[in-house]
C-alpha positions in Angstrom: -11.3 -33.6 -9.2 -13.4 -30.5 -10.4 -15.1 -29.5 -8.0 -18.3 -27.3 -7.3 -17.9 -24.9 -3.3 -20.5 -23.5 -2.4 -19.8 -20.8 0.7 -23.1 -19.6 3.1 -23.2 -15.9 3.9 -21.3 -16.7 7.0 -18.3 -16.7 4.8 -18.7 -12.8 4.8 -20.7 -12.4 7.8 -21.0 -13.9 10.7 -24.9 -14.3 12.4 -24.8 -10.2 14.4 -22.3 -9.4 13.3 -22.6 -5.4 11.4 -22.8 -5.8 7.8 -19.8 -3.3 7.3 -17.5 -3.7 4.2 -14.8 -4.5 6.6 -16.1 -6.7 8.7 -16.8 -8.9 5.2 -12.9 -8.9 4.4 -11.8 -9.8 7.5 -14.6 -12.9 7.8 -13.7 -13.5 3.7 -9.8 -13.5 4.5 -10.1 -16.2 6.8 -12.6 -17.9 4.3 -10.0 -18.0 1.6 -7.3 -20.1 3.6 -9.8 -22.4 3.7 -11.2 -22.9 0.1 -7.1 -22.3 -0.9 -7.0 -25.5 0.7 -9.3 -27.3 -2.2 -8.4 -25.0 -5.1 -5.2 -25.2 -4.5 -5.4 -29.7 -6.2 -8.2 -29.3 -8.2 -10.7 -27.7 -10.4 -12.6 -25.0 -8.5 -16.3 -23.2 -9.5 -17.5 -21.9 -6.6 -21.1 -20.4 -5.5 -21.4 -18.1 -2.8 -24.9 -17.1 -1.0 -25.9 -13.0 -0.5 -28.4 -13.0 2.3 -27.3 -10.6 4.5 -25.9 -8.3 1.5 -28.8 -8.3 -1.2 -31.3 -7.6 1.9 -28.9 -5.1 2.5 -29.6 -3.2 -1.1 -32.6 -3.4 -0.7 -32.8 -1.3 2.6 -30.3 1.2 1.1 -32.3 1.9 -1.9 -35.7 2.1 -0.2 -34.0 5.2 2.1 -33.6 7.2 -1.1 -36.8 8.0 -2.2 -36.1 10.2 -5.1 -35.6 6.6 -7.6 -38.8 3.4 -6.7 -37.6 1.0 -4.9 -35.1 -1.4 -7.4 -36.4 -4.6 -8.2 -34.9 -7.9 -6.3 -33.1 -9.1 -10.4 -31.3 -6.0 -9.8 -30.3 -6.0 -6.4 -29.0 -9.7 -7.2 -26.5 -8.6 -10.5 -25.4 -5.8 -7.7 -24.7 -8.4 -4.7 -22.8 -10.6 -7.1 -20.4 -7.5 -7.9 -19.6 -6.7 -4.4 -19.5 -10.4 -2.9 -17.2 -11.6 -6.3 -15.1 -8.0 -5.9 -14.3 -9.1 -1.6 -13.6 -13.4 -2.7 -11.4 -12.2 -5.7 -9.1 -9.6 -3.9 -9.0 -12.5 -0.9 -8.4 -15.3 -2.5 -5.9 -13.6 -5.1 -3.9 -13.5 -1.9 -3.4 -17.2 -1.0 -3.5 -18.6 -4.7 -0.7 -16.5 -6.0 -0.7 -16.6 -9.6 -4.1 -18.2 -10.1 -6.4 -16.8 -12.6 -9.8 -16.2 -11.0 -13.0 -15.0 -12.8 -16.3 -13.3 -11.5 -19.3 -13.5 -14.4 -22.8 -12.4 -13.3 -25.4 -15.4 -13.7 -28.7 -16.0 -14.4 -30.7 -18.7 -13.3 -33.7 -19.4 -15.4 -36.4 -20.6 -13.3 -40.3 -20.9 -13.8 -42.9 -18.2 -13.5 -45.3 -20.2 -12.6 -43.3 -21.7 -9.5 -45.5 -21.6 -6.8 -42.9 -20.6 -4.3 -43.8 -16.7 -5.6 -46.8 -17.0 -3.6 -45.5 -18.1 -0.3 -42.2 -16.6 0.2 -39.4 -18.3 2.1 -35.8 -16.6 1.7 -35.1 -15.4 4.7 -32.3 -11.9 3.5 -31.2 -8.6 5.4 -30.4 -8.5 8.7 -31.4 -10.0 11.4 -33.9 -9.1 14.0 -35.8 -9.2 17.1 -39.4 -10.2 17.2 -41.0 -7.0 17.8 -38.5 -4.8 15.4 -39.0 -7.9 13.0 -43.1 -7.2 12.7 -43.0 -3.6 13.0 -41.0 -3.5 10.0 -43.1 -6.0 8.5 -46.2 -3.9 9.0 -44.1 -0.5 7.8 -43.0 -1.8 4.6 -45.5 -4.5 3.1 -42.7 -7.4 4.2 -42.9 -10.9 5.3 -41.0 -12.1 8.0 -40.1 -15.5 9.3 -38.1 -17.0 12.7 -34.7 -17.6 11.4 -32.1 -19.3 14.1 -32.9 -17.6 17.4 -34.2 -13.6 15.1 -36.4 -13.0 12.3 -35.8 -11.9 9.3 -37.2 -10.5 6.1 -38.2 -13.6 3.7 -38.3 -13.5 0.4 -39.9 -15.3 -2.8 -37.6 -17.9 -3.5 -38.7 -20.4 -6.8 -36.7 -23.9 -8.5 -33.4 -22.9 -9.9 -33.5 -25.1 -13.2 -30.9 -23.9 -15.2 -27.6 -21.9 -15.4 -27.6 -19.4 -18.2 -24.3 -19.0 -18.8 -23.2 -22.8 -18.4 -21.1 -22.7 -21.9 -19.3 -19.7 -20.7 -18.5 -21.1 -17.1 -17.8 -24.5 -19.1 -14.6 -22.3 -20.9 -13.4 -21.3 -17.9 -13.2 -23.7 -16.3 -11.4 -26.0 -18.3 -9.3 -23.1 -19.3 -7.8 -23.6 -15.6 -10.0 -20.3 -14.3 -11.1 -21.0 -10.3 -15.2 -19.0 -10.7 -16.6 -17.4 -9.3 -20.0 -17.5 -10.4 -24.4 -18.1 -9.8 -23.6 -15.5 -6.3 -26.6 -15.5 -4.2 -28.2 -18.6 -6.5 -28.1 -16.2 -9.8 -30.0 -13.2 -10.6 -33.4 -14.6 -11.3 -34.9 -15.0 -14.7 -37.9 -16.4 -16.8 -37.7 -16.8 -20.1 -39.4 -13.8 -22.3 -40.0 -13.5 -26.0 -37.7 -14.0 -28.8 -35.6 -16.3 -26.8 -34.4 -13.5 -24.3 -34.6 -13.8 -20.7 -36.8 -11.1 -17.8 -35.8 -10.8 -14.2 -37.9 -11.5 -11.2 -39.1 -10.7 -8.1 -37.3 -12.7 -6.4 -34.4 -14.6 -5.2 -32.7 -18.1 -5.8 -31.6 -20.2 -2.8 -27.3 -20.8 -3.9 -27.2 -24.1 -2.7 -29.6 -25.6 -5.0 -28.7 -23.7 -7.9 -24.9 -25.0 -7.3 -25.9 -28.1 -7.4 -28.2 -27.5 -10.4 -24.1 -25.8 -11.4 -22.8 -29.4 -10.5 -24.9 -31.5 -11.9 -25.0 -29.4 -15.5 -21.0 -29.4 -15.3 -20.7 -33.3 -14.5 -18.6 -32.0 -11.4 -17.1 -34.8 -9.3 -17.8 -33.5 -6.4 -20.7 -30.7 -4.6 -19.6 -29.9 -1.1 -21.8 -27.3 1.0 -19.5 -25.0 3.3 -21.7 -23.7 6.2 -21.2 -22.8 10.6 -22.2 -26.0 12.0 -20.2 -29.2 11.6 -23.1 -31.1 9.3 -26.4 -32.3 9.1 -27.9 -33.3 12.7 -30.5 -35.2 13.5 -32.7 -33.3 16.4 -31.2 -30.3 16.0 -31.4 -28.3 18.6 -32.5 -30.7 20.9 -30.9 -32.6 23.6 -30.7 -35.9 21.0 -29.4 -33.9 18.4 -26.4 -35.6 16.9 -24.1 -35.4 13.6 -25.1 -38.1 10.7 -21.2 -38.7 9.0 -22.7 -40.6 5.8 -26.0 -40.8 4.9 -27.4 -42.1 1.8 -29.7 -39.6 -0.3 -33.4 -41.8 -0.5 -32.9 -42.2 3.8 -31.4 -37.8 4.2 -34.3 -36.9 1.7 -37.0 -37.8 4.1 -35.4 -36.1 7.1 -37.2 -33.0 8.3 -34.6 -29.7 8.2 -35.2 -25.8 8.5 -36.7 -24.9 5.4 -34.8 -21.6 5.6 -31.2 -23.2 6.2 -30.6 -26.5 6.2 -33.6 -28.2 3.9 -32.4 -26.9 0.9 -28.8 -28.1 1.7 -29.8 -31.3 2.0 -32.2 -31.5 -0.8 -29.4 -29.8 -2.9 -26.7 -32.6 -2.1 -29.5 -35.5 -3.2 -30.5 -33.9 -5.9 -26.7 -34.2 -6.6 -25.6 -37.1 -5.7 -28.7 -39.3 -7.6 -28.7 -36.8 -10.8 -24.3 -37.6 -11.0 -24.3 -40.9 -9.2 -21.3 -38.5 -6.9 -21.3 -37.8 -3.2 -21.8 -34.4 -2.2 -20.7 -32.7 1.0 -22.3 -30.8 3.7 -19.6 -29.3 6.2 -17.7 -26.4 8.0 -16.0 -23.9 6.3 -13.5 -23.8 8.5 -13.0 -27.6 7.9 -13.1 -28.0 3.8 -10.1 -30.3 3.1 -11.2 -32.3 5.5 -14.9 -32.2 4.9 -14.2 -33.4 1.5 -11.7 -36.2 1.9 -15.0 -37.6 4.2 -12.7 -36.9 8.1 -15.4 -34.6 8.9 -18.6 -33.0 8.3 -22.0 -35.4 5.8 -20.9 -37.0 2.9 -24.4 -37.3 1.2 -24.2 -41.0 -1.0 -26.5 -41.2 -4.4 
């Protein structure tokens, strides 16, 4: 089967960990084995998050005052190369002989998307509330709660199309494991004479993965994260894991906008567009999530 797998930033960096290259490599080495369980039996296209990494790159760029800060589209492109490099190296260890390629990917958005006026996508490190508020006042950031901490948030417009989709299809048909649409893809809008212009934003990687999976006519969309699946009444004494639900039912639920909400929306979008199931589950249980033994299955 043709499978699109989206892995969150937790694949490379667990919550609260230092944003070091070594930590990311160690975590990806653990994740590679779980992903290989799918790739060994199916055609795999892999999408990854970049929230912690692109936020770190923005902080590094801001620290040097000899040049204006780099815009988020450029930083997003930089993060794709950095993260793709780590993923490729660790995937090759567990899948020797397989061809693996990272493709710099652009994702088109609407320049008039209202999301540009309401930043919502968490990027960078997790701070306590006092530190986050102080940095927001000092640097002109927008910040919001993310789990038990606070993070910087930036605009997150809806993805419309994957610019390099034809190249991704060619690589996939040739048997290559493609790493693409990293961080949701570099955000671009239609420019003059058929070109594209970068914009200051970060696209949600789960929503972009759904757009990619639909365009590729994928058989499955699997979103892997650091929780067991979709929970009703999350973070309350009544919380319960939803094992299988119809997209129409889940779409009516209320889920956190910066975390589970986009994952549920992405899976619903894929299920409705293709008539095929999508899955959300823990990265460590990747193969069992795909088989339906673990996680949450979302049916059309």
